[in-house]
PDB file of N, CA, C and O in Angstrom:
ATOM      1  N   MET A   1      14.184-193.049  50.297  1.00  0.00           N
ATOM      2  CA  MET A   1      13.289-193.436  51.002  1.00  0.00           C
ATOM      3  C   MET A   1      12.819-192.664  51.542  1.00  0.00           C
ATOM      4  O   MET A   1      13.463-192.059  52.399  1.00  0.00           O
ATOM      5  N   HIS A   2      11.356-192.317  51.251  1.00  0.00           N
ATOM      6  CA  HIS A   2      10.150-191.159  51.833  1.00  0.00           C
ATOM      7  C   HIS A   2       9.836-191.552  53.238  1.00  0.00           C
ATOM      8  O   HIS A   2       9.805-192.728  53.599  1.00  0.00           O
ATOM      9  N   ALA A   3       9.695-190.931  53.715  1.00  0.00           N
ATOM     10  CA  ALA A   3       9.470-191.478  55.324  1.00  0.00           C
ATOM     11  C   ALA A   3       7.847-191.712  55.261  1.00  0.00           C
ATOM     12  O   ALA A   3       7.268-191.266  54.270  1.00  0.00           O
ATOM     13  N   ALA A   4       7.111-192.365  56.236  1.00  0.00           N
ATOM     14  CA  ALA A   4       5.482-193.220  55.792  1.00  0.00           C
ATOM     15  C   ALA A   4       4.957-191.742  55.744  1.00  0.00           C
ATOM     16  O   ALA A   4       4.123-191.749  54.838  1.00  0.00           O
ATOM     17  N   ILE A   5       5.036-190.412  56.298  1.00  0.00           N
ATOM     18  CA  ILE A   5       4.107-189.673  56.268  1.00  0.00           C
ATOM     19  C   ILE A   5       3.757-189.243  55.143  1.00  0.00           C
ATOM     20  O   ILE A   5       2.622-188.773  55.071  1.00  0.00           O
ATOM     21  N   PHE A   6       4.392-189.259  54.228  1.00  0.00           N
ATOM     22  CA  PHE A   6       4.404-189.340  52.937  1.00  0.00           C
ATOM     23  C   PHE A   6       3.696-190.388  51.691  1.00  0.00           C
ATOM     24  O   PHE A   6       3.967-190.540  50.500  1.00  0.00           O
ATOM     25  N   TRP A   7       2.836-190.906  52.454  1.00  0.00           N
ATOM     26  CA  TRP A   7       2.696-192.350  51.901  1.00  0.00           C
ATOM     27  C   TRP A   7       0.804-191.604  52.491  1.00  0.00           C
ATOM     28  O   TRP A   7      -0.126-192.405  52.577  1.00  0.00           O
ATOM     29  N   VAL A   8       0.632-190.471  52.729  1.00  0.00           N
ATOM     30  CA  VAL A   8      -0.440-190.280  53.230  1.00  0.00           C
ATOM     31  C   VAL A   8      -0.653-188.465  52.581  1.00  0.00           C
ATOM     32  O   VAL A   8      -1.666-187.955  52.102  1.00  0.00           O
ATOM     33  N   VAL A   9       0.544-187.927  52.783  1.00  0.00           N
ATOM     34  CA  VAL A   9       0.579-186.444  52.270  1.00  0.00           C
ATOM     35  C   VAL A   9       1.943-186.216  50.758  1.00  0.00           C
ATOM     36  O   VAL A   9       3.141-186.364  50.517  1.00  0.00           O
ATOM     37  N   ALA A  10       0.729-185.799  50.173  1.00  0.00           N
ATOM     38  CA  ALA A  10       1.916-185.797  49.094  1.00  0.00           C
ATOM     39  C   ALA A  10       2.643-184.638  48.335  1.00  0.00           C
ATOM     40  O   ALA A  10       2.007-183.764  47.746  1.00  0.00           O
ATOM     41  N   LEU A  11       3.622-184.666  48.367  1.00  0.00           N
ATOM     42  CA  LEU A  11       4.854-183.818  48.251  1.00  0.00           C
ATOM     43  C   LEU A  11       4.286-182.776  47.075  1.00  0.00           C
ATOM     44  O   LEU A  11       4.602-181.586  47.054  1.00  0.00           O
ATOM     45  N   ASN A  12       3.417-183.392  46.116  1.00  0.00           N
ATOM     46  CA  ASN A  12       3.566-182.145  44.884  1.00  0.00           C
ATOM     47  C   ASN A  12       2.131-182.991  44.406  1.00  0.00           C
ATOM     48  O   ASN A  12       1.633-184.097  44.617  1.00  0.00           O
ATOM     49  N   GLN A  13       1.774-181.644  43.561  1.00  0.00           N
ATOM     50  CA  GLN A  13       0.358-181.583  43.256  1.00  0.00           C
ATOM     51  C   GLN A  13       0.129-183.020  42.470  1.00  0.00           C
ATOM     52  O   GLN A  13      -0.834-183.697  42.830  1.00  0.00           O
ATOM     53  N   ARG A  14       1.095-183.574  41.267  1.00  0.00           N
ATOM     54  CA  ARG A  14       0.577-184.704  40.593  1.00  0.00           C
ATOM     55  C   ARG A  14       0.560-185.791  41.567  1.00  0.00           C
ATOM     56  O   ARG A  14       0.111-186.852  41.135  1.00  0.00           O
ATOM     57  N   ASP A  15       0.938-185.770  42.760  1.00  0.00           N
ATOM     58  CA  ASP A  15       0.870-187.350  43.740  1.00  0.00           C
ATOM     59  C   ASP A  15      -0.333-187.208  44.362  1.00  0.00           C
ATOM     60  O   ASP A  15      -0.647-188.069  45.184  1.00  0.00           O
ATOM     61  N   LYS A  16      -1.224-186.114  44.096  1.00  0.00           N
ATOM     62  CA  LYS A  16      -2.578-186.026  45.162  1.00  0.00           C
ATOM     63  C   LYS A  16      -3.248-187.055  45.141  1.00  0.00           C
ATOM     64  O   LYS A  16      -3.407-187.335  43.953  1.00  0.00           O
ATOM     65  N   LYS A  17      -3.997-188.176  46.106  1.00  0.00           N
ATOM     66  CA  LYS A  17      -4.908-189.217  45.662  1.00  0.00           C
ATOM     67  C   LYS A  17      -5.856-189.152  46.687  1.00  0.00           C
ATOM     68  O   LYS A  17      -5.432-189.021  47.835  1.00  0.00           O
ATOM     69  N   ASP A  18      -7.461-189.241  46.423  1.00  0.00           N
ATOM     70  CA  ASP A  18      -8.190-189.277  47.167  1.00  0.00           C
ATOM     71  C   ASP A  18      -8.389-189.628  48.430  1.00  0.00           C
ATOM     72  O   ASP A  18      -8.806-188.948  49.368  1.00  0.00           O
ATOM     73  N   PHE A  19      -7.960-191.072  48.372  1.00  0.00           N
ATOM     74  CA  PHE A  19      -7.439-191.695  49.436  1.00  0.00           C
ATOM     75  C   PHE A  19      -6.075-192.616  49.285  1.00  0.00           C
ATOM     76  O   PHE A  19      -5.411-192.722  48.254  1.00  0.00           O
ATOM     77  N   VAL A  20      -5.833-193.206  50.451  1.00  0.00           N
ATOM     78  CA  VAL A  20      -4.421-193.940  50.062  1.00  0.00           C
ATOM     79  C   VAL A  20      -4.882-195.361  50.806  1.00  0.00           C
ATOM     80  O   VAL A  20      -5.869-195.455  51.536  1.00  0.00           O
ATOM     81  N   ARG A  21      -4.021-196.387  50.492  1.00  0.00           N
ATOM     82  CA  ARG A  21      -4.541-197.463  51.221  1.00  0.00           C
ATOM     83  C   ARG A  21      -3.102-197.965  52.270  1.00  0.00           C
ATOM     84  O   ARG A  21      -1.928-198.167  51.961  1.00  0.00           O
ATOM     85  N   VAL A  22      -3.783-198.038  53.521  1.00  0.00           N
ATOM     86  CA  VAL A  22      -2.394-198.237  54.550  1.00  0.00           C
ATOM     87  C   VAL A  22      -2.131-199.846  55.244  1.00  0.00           C
ATOM     88  O   VAL A  22      -1.335-200.262  56.086  1.00  0.00           O
ATOM     89  N   GLY A  23      -3.317-200.550  54.363  1.00  0.00           N
ATOM     90  CA  GLY A  23      -3.239-201.852  54.983  1.00  0.00           C
ATOM     91  C   GLY A  23      -3.928-203.070  54.163  1.00  0.00           C
ATOM     92  O   GLY A  23      -4.100-202.929  52.952  1.00  0.00           O
ATOM     93  N   GLU A  24      -4.146-203.729  54.522  1.00  0.00           N
ATOM     94  CA  GLU A  24      -5.141-204.738  53.712  1.00  0.00           C
ATOM     95  C   GLU A  24      -6.099-204.011  53.085  1.00  0.00           C
ATOM     96  O   GLU A  24      -6.047-203.807  51.872  1.00  0.00           O
ATOM     97  N   SER A  25      -7.138-203.517  53.912  1.00  0.00           N
ATOM     98  CA  SER A  25      -8.358-203.058  53.932  1.00  0.00           C
ATOM     99  C   SER A  25      -8.756-201.694  54.404  1.00  0.00           C
ATOM    100  O   SER A  25      -9.942-201.365  54.395  1.00  0.00           O
ATOM    101  N   THR A  26      -7.477-200.603  54.961  1.00  0.00           N
ATOM    102  CA  THR A  26      -7.860-199.874  55.949  1.00  0.00           C
ATOM    103  C   THR A  26      -6.976-198.571  54.686  1.00  0.00           C
ATOM    104  O   THR A  26      -5.982-198.700  53.972  1.00  0.00           O
ATOM    105  N   TYR A  27      -7.840-197.517  54.886  1.00  0.00           N
ATOM    106  CA  TYR A  27      -8.112-196.406  54.070  1.00  0.00           C
ATOM    107  C   TYR A  27      -8.153-195.079  54.648  1.00  0.00           C
ATOM    108  O   TYR A  27      -8.777-195.013  55.707  1.00  0.00           O
ATOM    109  N   PHE A  28      -7.608-193.939  54.186  1.00  0.00           N
ATOM    110  CA  PHE A  28      -6.980-192.532  54.842  1.00  0.00           C
ATOM    111  C   PHE A  28      -7.337-191.765  54.155  1.00  0.00           C
ATOM    112  O   PHE A  28      -7.260-192.200  53.006  1.00  0.00           O
ATOM    113  N   SER A  29      -7.826-190.505  54.199  1.00  0.00           N
ATOM    114  CA  SER A  29      -8.286-189.572  53.199  1.00  0.00           C
ATOM    115  C   SER A  29      -6.648-189.086  52.936  1.00  0.00           C
ATOM    116  O   SER A  29      -5.893-188.902  53.891  1.00  0.00           O
ATOM    117  N   GLY A  30      -6.227-188.913  51.565  1.00  0.00           N
ATOM    118  CA  GLY A  30      -5.618-188.607  51.134  1.00  0.00           C
ATOM    119  C   GLY A  30      -4.787-186.948  51.506  1.00  0.00           C
ATOM    120  O   GLY A  30      -5.835-186.302  51.525  1.00  0.00           O
ATOM    121  N   LEU A  31      -3.816-186.006  51.763  1.00  0.00           N
ATOM    122  CA  LEU A  31      -3.491-184.364  51.964  1.00  0.00           C
ATOM    123  C   LEU A  31      -2.423-184.296  51.009  1.00  0.00           C
ATOM    124  O   LEU A  31      -1.948-185.102  50.209  1.00  0.00           O
ATOM    125  N   TYR A  32      -2.171-183.068  51.328  1.00  0.00           N
ATOM    126  CA  TYR A  32      -1.312-182.141  50.925  1.00  0.00           C
ATOM    127  C   TYR A  32      -1.034-181.247  51.291  1.00  0.00           C
ATOM    128  O   TYR A  32      -1.273-181.135  52.493  1.00  0.00           O
ATOM    129  N   VAL A  33      -0.383-180.031  50.626  1.00  0.00           N
ATOM    130  CA  VAL A  33       0.475-178.953  51.618  1.00  0.00           C
ATOM    131  C   VAL A  33      -0.108-178.177  50.846  1.00  0.00           C
ATOM    132  O   VAL A  33       0.004-178.671  49.724  1.00  0.00           O
ATOM    133  N   ASP A  34      -0.709-177.178  50.791  1.00  0.00           N
ATOM    134  CA  ASP A  34      -1.162-176.617  49.816  1.00  0.00           C
ATOM    135  C   ASP A  34      -0.058-175.105  49.674  1.00  0.00           C
ATOM    136  O   ASP A  34       0.733-174.748  50.547  1.00  0.00           O
ATOM    137  N   HIS A  35      -0.291-174.413  48.348  1.00  0.00           N
ATOM    138  CA  HIS A  35       0.806-173.089  48.397  1.00  0.00           C
ATOM    139  C   HIS A  35       0.835-172.208  49.422  1.00  0.00           C
ATOM    140  O   HIS A  35       1.424-171.152  49.192  1.00  0.00           O
ATOM    141  N   SER A  36       0.216-172.404  50.800  1.00  0.00           N
ATOM    142  CA  SER A  36       0.336-171.237  51.751  1.00  0.00           C
ATOM    143  C   SER A  36       0.810-172.032  52.863  1.00  0.00           C
ATOM    144  O   SER A  36       0.737-171.507  53.975  1.00  0.00           O
ATOM    145  N   ASN A  37       1.364-173.400  52.752  1.00  0.00           N
ATOM    146  CA  ASN A  37       2.180-173.991  53.470  1.00  0.00           C
ATOM    147  C   ASN A  37       1.251-174.715  54.707  1.00  0.00           C
ATOM    148  O   ASN A  37       1.702-174.920  55.834  1.00  0.00           O
ATOM    149  N   THR A  38      -0.346-175.115  54.210  1.00  0.00           N
ATOM    150  CA  THR A  38      -1.200-175.430  55.117  1.00  0.00           C
ATOM    151  C   THR A  38      -1.652-176.801  54.568  1.00  0.00           C
ATOM    152  O   THR A  38      -2.065-177.023  53.430  1.00  0.00           O
ATOM    153  N   LEU A  39      -1.487-177.765  55.677  1.00  0.00           N
ATOM    154  CA  LEU A  39      -1.982-179.380  54.915  1.00  0.00           C
ATOM    155  C   LEU A  39      -4.052-179.115  55.141  1.00  0.00           C
ATOM    156  O   LEU A  39      -4.838-178.525  55.882  1.00  0.00           O
ATOM    157  N   GLN A  40      -4.052-180.144  53.769  1.00  0.00           N
ATOM    158  CA  GLN A  40      -5.565-179.737  53.332  1.00  0.00           C
ATOM    159  C   GLN A  40      -5.744-180.756  52.891  1.00  0.00           C
ATOM    160  O   GLN A  40      -4.735-181.346  52.503  1.00  0.00           O
ATOM    161  N   LEU A  41      -7.332-181.580  52.706  1.00  0.00           N
ATOM    162  CA  LEU A  41      -7.164-183.054  52.387  1.00  0.00           C
ATOM    163  C   LEU A  41      -7.445-182.815  50.965  1.00  0.00           C
ATOM    164  O   LEU A  41      -7.574-181.677  50.515  1.00  0.00           O
ATOM    165  N   THR A  42      -7.532-183.792  50.314  1.00  0.00           N
ATOM    166  CA  THR A  42      -7.052-184.064  48.760  1.00  0.00           C
ATOM    167  C   THR A  42      -8.398-183.906  48.763  1.00  0.00           C
ATOM    168  O   THR A  42      -8.690-182.931  48.070  1.00  0.00           O
ATOM    169  N   ASN A  43      -9.342-184.431  49.235  1.00  0.00           N
ATOM    170  CA  ASN A  43     -11.023-184.791  48.448  1.00  0.00           C
ATOM    171  C   ASN A  43     -11.995-184.224  49.790  1.00  0.00           C
ATOM    172  O   ASN A  43     -12.493-185.266  50.217  1.00  0.00           O
ATOM    173  N   PRO A  44     -12.422-183.253  50.521  1.00  0.00           N
ATOM    174  CA  PRO A  44     -12.718-182.974  52.079  1.00  0.00           C
ATOM    175  C   PRO A  44     -14.350-183.819  51.325  1.00  0.00           C
ATOM    176  O   PRO A  44     -15.158-183.859  52.254  1.00  0.00           O
ATOM    177  N   GLY A  45     -14.695-184.154  50.627  1.00  0.00           N
ATOM    178  CA  GLY A  45     -16.370-184.043  50.432  1.00  0.00           C
ATOM    179  C   GLY A  45     -16.462-186.247  50.607  1.00  0.00           C
ATOM    180  O   GLY A  45     -17.445-186.988  50.619  1.00  0.00           O
ATOM    181  N   LEU A  46     -14.977-186.557  50.706  1.00  0.00           N
ATOM    182  CA  LEU A  46     -14.783-187.929  50.251  1.00  0.00           C
ATOM    183  C   LEU A  46     -15.392-188.467  51.973  1.00  0.00           C
ATOM    184  O   LEU A  46     -14.988-188.022  53.047  1.00  0.00           O
ATOM    185  N   LYS A  47     -16.487-189.568  51.745  1.00  0.00           N
ATOM    186  CA  LYS A  47     -16.839-190.215  53.903  1.00  0.00           C
ATOM    187  C   LYS A  47     -17.026-191.579  53.168  1.00  0.00           C
ATOM    188  O   LYS A  47     -17.011-191.848  51.967  1.00  0.00           O
ATOM    189  N   ALA A  48     -17.195-192.296  54.194  1.00  0.00           N
ATOM    190  CA  ALA A  48     -16.812-193.572  53.984  1.00  0.00           C
ATOM    191  C   ALA A  48     -18.272-194.396  53.931  1.00  0.00           C
ATOM    192  O   ALA A  48     -18.489-195.597  54.094  1.00  0.00           O
ATOM    193  N   LYS A  49     -19.182-193.300  53.643  1.00  0.00           N
ATOM    194  CA  LYS A  49     -20.759-193.806  53.771  1.00  0.00           C
ATOM    195  C   LYS A  49     -20.685-193.925  51.916  1.00  0.00           C
ATOM    196  O   LYS A  49     -21.125-194.924  51.348  1.00  0.00           O
ATOM    197  N   ASN A  50     -20.075-192.772  51.159  1.00  0.00           N
ATOM    198  CA  ASN A  50     -19.852-193.200  49.792  1.00  0.00           C
ATOM    199  C   ASN A  50     -19.092-194.177  49.084  1.00  0.00           C
ATOM    200  O   ASN A  50     -19.106-194.281  47.857  1.00  0.00           O
ATOM    201  N   MET A  51     -18.277-195.055  50.034  1.00  0.00           N
ATOM    202  CA  MET A  51     -17.228-195.529  49.536  1.00  0.00           C
ATOM    203  C   MET A  51     -17.866-197.420  49.834  1.00  0.00           C
ATOM    204  O   MET A  51     -18.204-197.800  50.955  1.00  0.00           O
ATOM    205  N   ILE A  52     -17.901-198.419  48.471  1.00  0.00           N
ATOM    206  CA  ILE A  52     -18.036-199.755  48.184  1.00  0.00           C
ATOM    207  C   ILE A  52     -16.733-200.681  48.609  1.00  0.00           C
ATOM    208  O   ILE A  52     -15.645-200.597  48.039  1.00  0.00           O
ATOM    209  N   PRO A  53     -16.972-201.423  49.514  1.00  0.00           N
ATOM    210  CA  PRO A  53     -15.956-202.296  49.895  1.00  0.00           C
ATOM    211  C   PRO A  53     -15.357-203.365  48.170  1.00  0.00           C
ATOM    212  O   PRO A  53     -16.044-203.555  47.166  1.00  0.00           O
ATOM    213  N   PHE A  54     -14.702-203.581  48.289  1.00  0.00           N
ATOM    214  CA  PHE A  54     -13.659-204.264  46.696  1.00  0.00           C
ATOM    215  C   PHE A  54     -13.643-205.867  47.159  1.00  0.00           C
ATOM    216  O   PHE A  54     -13.209-206.753  46.423  1.00  0.00           O
ATOM    217  N   CYS A  55     -14.205-206.110  48.546  1.00  0.00           N
ATOM    218  CA  CYS A  55     -14.469-207.557  48.212  1.00  0.00           C
ATOM    219  C   CYS A  55     -15.148-207.811  49.092  1.00  0.00           C
ATOM    220  O   CYS A  55     -15.385-206.719  49.610  1.00  0.00           O
ATOM    221  N   GLU A  56     -15.927-208.987  49.944  1.00  0.00           N
ATOM    222  CA  GLU A  56     -16.756-209.520  50.861  1.00  0.00           C
ATOM    223  C   GLU A  56     -16.237-210.130  51.923  1.00  0.00           C
ATOM    224  O   GLU A  56     -16.926-210.619  52.818  1.00  0.00           O
ATOM    225  N   CYS A  57     -15.003-210.138  51.890  1.00  0.00           N
ATOM    226  CA  CYS A  57     -14.404-210.742  52.771  1.00  0.00           C
ATOM    227  C   CYS A  57     -13.753-210.276  54.400  1.00  0.00           C
ATOM    228  O   CYS A  57     -13.545-210.791  55.498  1.00  0.00           O
ATOM    229  N   CYS A  58     -13.600-208.872  53.654  1.00  0.00           N
ATOM    230  CA  CYS A  58     -12.649-207.901  54.797  1.00  0.00           C
ATOM    231  C   CYS A  58     -13.745-206.915  54.989  1.00  0.00           C
ATOM    232  O   CYS A  58     -14.709-206.820  54.230  1.00  0.00           O
ATOM    233  N   THR A  59     -13.442-205.819  56.580  1.00  0.00           N
ATOM    234  CA  THR A  59     -13.834-204.959  56.605  1.00  0.00           C
ATOM    235  C   THR A  59     -13.203-203.506  56.539  1.00  0.00           C
ATOM    236  O   THR A  59     -12.526-202.876  57.352  1.00  0.00           O
ATOM    237  N   HIS A  60     -13.772-203.146  55.012  1.00  0.00           N
ATOM    238  CA  HIS A  60     -12.899-201.646  54.599  1.00  0.00           C
ATOM    239  C   HIS A  60     -13.413-200.767  55.545  1.00  0.00           C
ATOM    240  O   HIS A  60     -14.554-200.706  56.004  1.00  0.00           O
ATOM    241  N   THR A  61     -11.777-199.648  55.934  1.00  0.00           N
ATOM    242  CA  THR A  61     -12.770-198.716  56.588  1.00  0.00           C
ATOM    243  C   THR A  61     -11.572-197.794  55.904  1.00  0.00           C
ATOM    244  O   THR A  61     -10.447-198.104  55.509  1.00  0.00           O
ATOM    245  N   LEU A  62     -12.410-196.306  55.933  1.00  0.00           N
ATOM    246  CA  LEU A  62     -11.780-194.691  55.612  1.00  0.00           C
ATOM    247  C   LEU A  62     -11.728-194.062  56.831  1.00  0.00           C
ATOM    248  O   LEU A  62     -12.721-193.636  57.421  1.00  0.00           O
ATOM    249  N   ASN A  63     -10.311-193.977  57.322  1.00  0.00           N
ATOM    250  CA  ASN A  63     -10.191-193.170  58.251  1.00  0.00           C
ATOM    251  C   ASN A  63     -11.226-193.656  60.046  1.00  0.00           C
ATOM    252  O   ASN A  63     -11.860-193.008  60.878  1.00  0.00           O
ATOM    253  N   GLY A  64     -10.945-194.751  59.903  1.00  0.00           N
ATOM    254  CA  GLY A  64     -11.572-195.836  60.956  1.00  0.00           C
ATOM    255  C   GLY A  64     -13.062-195.830  60.835  1.00  0.00           C
ATOM    256  O   GLY A  64     -13.648-196.417  61.744  1.00  0.00           O
ATOM    257  N   LYS A  65     -13.807-195.280  59.885  1.00  0.00           N
ATOM    258  CA  LYS A  65     -14.940-195.509  59.827  1.00  0.00           C
ATOM    259  C   LYS A  65     -15.590-196.724  58.919  1.00  0.00           C
ATOM    260  O   LYS A  65     -14.813-196.834  57.972  1.00  0.00           O
ATOM    261  N   VAL A  66     -16.444-197.501  58.794  1.00  0.00           N
ATOM    262  CA  VAL A  66     -16.597-198.889  57.898  1.00  0.00           C
ATOM    263  C   VAL A  66     -17.389-198.082  56.532  1.00  0.00           C
ATOM    264  O   VAL A  66     -18.232-197.199  56.376  1.00  0.00           O
ATOM    265  N   PHE A  67     -16.722-198.796  55.863  1.00  0.00           N
ATOM    266  CA  PHE A  67     -17.498-198.124  54.369  1.00  0.00           C
ATOM    267  C   PHE A  67     -19.396-198.563  54.339  1.00  0.00           C
ATOM    268  O   PHE A  67     -20.021-199.582  54.633  1.00  0.00           O
ATOM    269  N   GLY A  68     -19.791-197.190  53.823  1.00  0.00           N
ATOM    270  CA  GLY A  68     -21.094-197.824  53.961  1.00  0.00           C
ATOM    271  C   GLY A  68     -21.987-197.122  54.988  1.00  0.00           C
ATOM    272  O   GLY A  68     -23.215-197.042  55.026  1.00  0.00           O
ATOM    273  N   THR A  69     -20.895-196.555  55.948  1.00  0.00           N
ATOM    274  CA  THR A  69     -21.539-195.918  57.187  1.00  0.00           C
ATOM    275  C   THR A  69     -21.127-194.544  57.345  1.00  0.00           C
ATOM    276  O   THR A  69     -20.124-194.028  56.853  1.00  0.00           O
ATOM    277  N   GLU A  70     -22.041-193.973  58.114  1.00  0.00           N
ATOM    278  CA  GLU A  70     -21.542-192.268  58.529  1.00  0.00           C
ATOM    279  C   GLU A  70     -21.252-191.729  57.300  1.00  0.00           C
ATOM    280  O   GLU A  70     -20.874-190.561  57.211  1.00  0.00           O
TER     281      GLU A  70
END
């Protein structure tokens, strides 16, 4: 079993994701370790303001910011 950190940090290139869901409507940017062992954002251009909620009943957030804001 992998530690919880690997839900967000990809262990290899094929597991990289732009974002990961960590709760019912809580998302965080995906991360990976590059070839020089530096932690990187999988998609640095991903912003909450560009995300659309999947339903109207929940407050969806990306990195603590409500979808459609900032």
